[in-house]
C-alpha positions in Angstrom: 25.2 -4.2 49.0 25.1 -7.1 46.5 28.9 -7.6 46.7 28.9 -7.5 50.5 25.8 -9.7 50.9 27.7 -12.7 52.3 29.7 -10.5 54.8 26.4 -8.8 55.9 24.8 -12.2 56.7 27.7 -14.2 58.2 28.7 -11.7 60.8 25.2 -11.3 62.4 24.5 -15.1 62.0 27.6 -16.0 64.1 26.8 -13.5 66.8 23.1 -14.4 67.0 23.9 -18.1 66.9 26.2 -17.8 69.9 23.7 -15.7 71.9 20.8 -18.0 71.1 22.7 -21.1 72.1 23.5 -19.7 75.4 20.2 -18.2 76.3 17.6 -20.5 74.5 19.6 -23.5 73.3 18.6 -22.8 69.7 21.1 -22.9 66.9 20.9 -20.3 64.2 21.9 -21.8 60.8 21.3 -18.9 58.4 20.0 -15.4 58.2 18.8 -13.9 54.9 18.1 -10.3 54.0 14.7 -10.2 52.5 14.5 -6.5 51.7 16.6 -3.4 52.2 14.9 0.0 52.1 16.7 3.3 52.0 15.6 6.1 54.2 12.8 8.1 52.7 14.9 11.2 52.0 17.6 9.1 50.3 15.0 7.1 48.4 13.4 10.3 47.1 16.9 11.6 46.0 17.6 8.3 44.3 14.3 8.4 42.4 14.8 12.0 41.4 18.3 11.2 40.1 16.8 8.2 38.2 14.1 10.4 36.8 16.5 13.2 35.7 18.7 10.5 34.1 15.8 9.1 32.1 14.8 12.6 31.0 18.3 13.3 29.9 18.3 10.0 27.9 14.9 11.0 26.4 16.3 14.4 25.3 19.3 12.7 23.7 17.0 10.3 21.8 14.8 13.2 20.7 17.8 15.2 19.5 19.0 12.2 17.6 15.6 11.7 16.1 15.4 15.4 15.1 18.9 15.1 13.6 17.9 12.0 11.6 14.6 13.7 10.5 16.6 16.7 9.2 19.0 14.5 7.4 16.1 12.6 5.8 14.4 15.9 4.8 17.6 17.2 3.3 18.1 14.1 1.3 14.5 14.1 0.1 14.8 17.8 -0.9 18.0 17.1 -2.7 16.5 14.2 -4.5 13.4 16.2 -5.4 15.6 19.0 -6.9 17.5 16.4 -8.9 14.3 14.8 -10.2 12.8 18.1 -11.1 15.9 19.1 -12.9 15.9 15.8 -14.8 12.2 16.2 -15.6 12.7 19.8 -16.8 15.6 18.7 -19.0 13.6 15.9 -20.5 10.6 18.2 -21.1 12.9 20.8 -22.8 14.4 18.0 -25.0 10.9 16.8 -26.0 9.7 20.3 -26.6 12.7 20.9 -28.8 12.1 17.7 -30.7 8.4 18.6 -31.1 9.3 22.1 -32.4 11.8 20.6 -34.8 9.3 18.1 -36.1 6.6 20.9 -36.5 9.1 23.0 -38.4 9.9 20.0 -40.7 6.2 19.4 -41.3 5.7 23.1 -42.1 8.7 23.1 -44.4 7.4 20.0 -46.2 3.9 21.5 -46.5 5.3 24.8 -47.8 7.4 22.9 -50.3 4.4 20.9 -51.6 1.9 23.8 -52.1 3.2 27.2 -51.3 0.0 29.0 -52.1 -2.1 26.7 -49.9 0.4 27.0 -47.1 0.3 30.8 -47.3 -3.5 30.7 -47.3 -3.5 28.4 -44.2 -1.1 30.7 -42.4 -3.3 33.7 -43.2 -6.4 31.9 -41.7 -4.4 31.3 -38.5 -3.4 34.9 -38.4 -7.0 36.0 -38.9 -8.1 33.7 -36.0 -5.4 35.0 -33.7 -6.1 38.7 -34.6 -9.9 38.5 -34.2 -10.1 36.1 -31.2 -10.4 38.6 -28.3 -13.1 41.1 -27.4 -12.5 44.7 -28.5 -9.7 43.9 -30.9 -8.8 46.9 -33.0 -6.6 46.7 -36.1 -5.6 49.7 -38.1 -4.6 48.6 -41.5 -4.8 49.9 -45.0 -7.6 48.3 -47.0 -5.2 47.1 -49.7 -2.8 45.6 -47.0 -1.4 42.2 -47.8 -3.0 41.0 -44.6 -6.4 41.0 -46.3 -5.2 39.4 -49.5 -7.3 36.2 -49.1 -10.3 38.0 -47.7 -10.4 40.3 -50.8 -10.1 37.3 -53.2 -12.9 35.5 -51.4 -15.4 38.3 -52.1 -16.8 38.1 -55.6 -15.9 41.1 -57.7 -19.1 43.2 -58.4 -17.5 44.7 -61.5 -17.4 41.3 -63.3 
């Protein structure tokens, strides 16, 4: 309609101008179309087509949004896995360094006073062995495990 607007207005203007001049003596200069309405059934079909087109566009946008969300989640999961692997690697490195330093300290302590180091290790073994409820150890009384306990008790024969 917009492309043929001039044709739609000039044809009726000329015809109406001629008719009005003859009958009433009035000249018609211009006719303008103020509003064009479609028939109700056509209008309903046009609106339905517009609605379905907007719904289709909305579905496309939602699908693109879902796709983008999945891409973002996949990137985040991948990044999470990389960060966890790096953190675990760093933790293992630090744990290894700590174990190495502890071993060096034990070695140095053992080298300085072997008897004290053996005594200290026995105390730790006693603590670990007797720390729980209902612990039961079956050992010979003259076992090396009790060496420091035996020497701590004063000898009654002396």
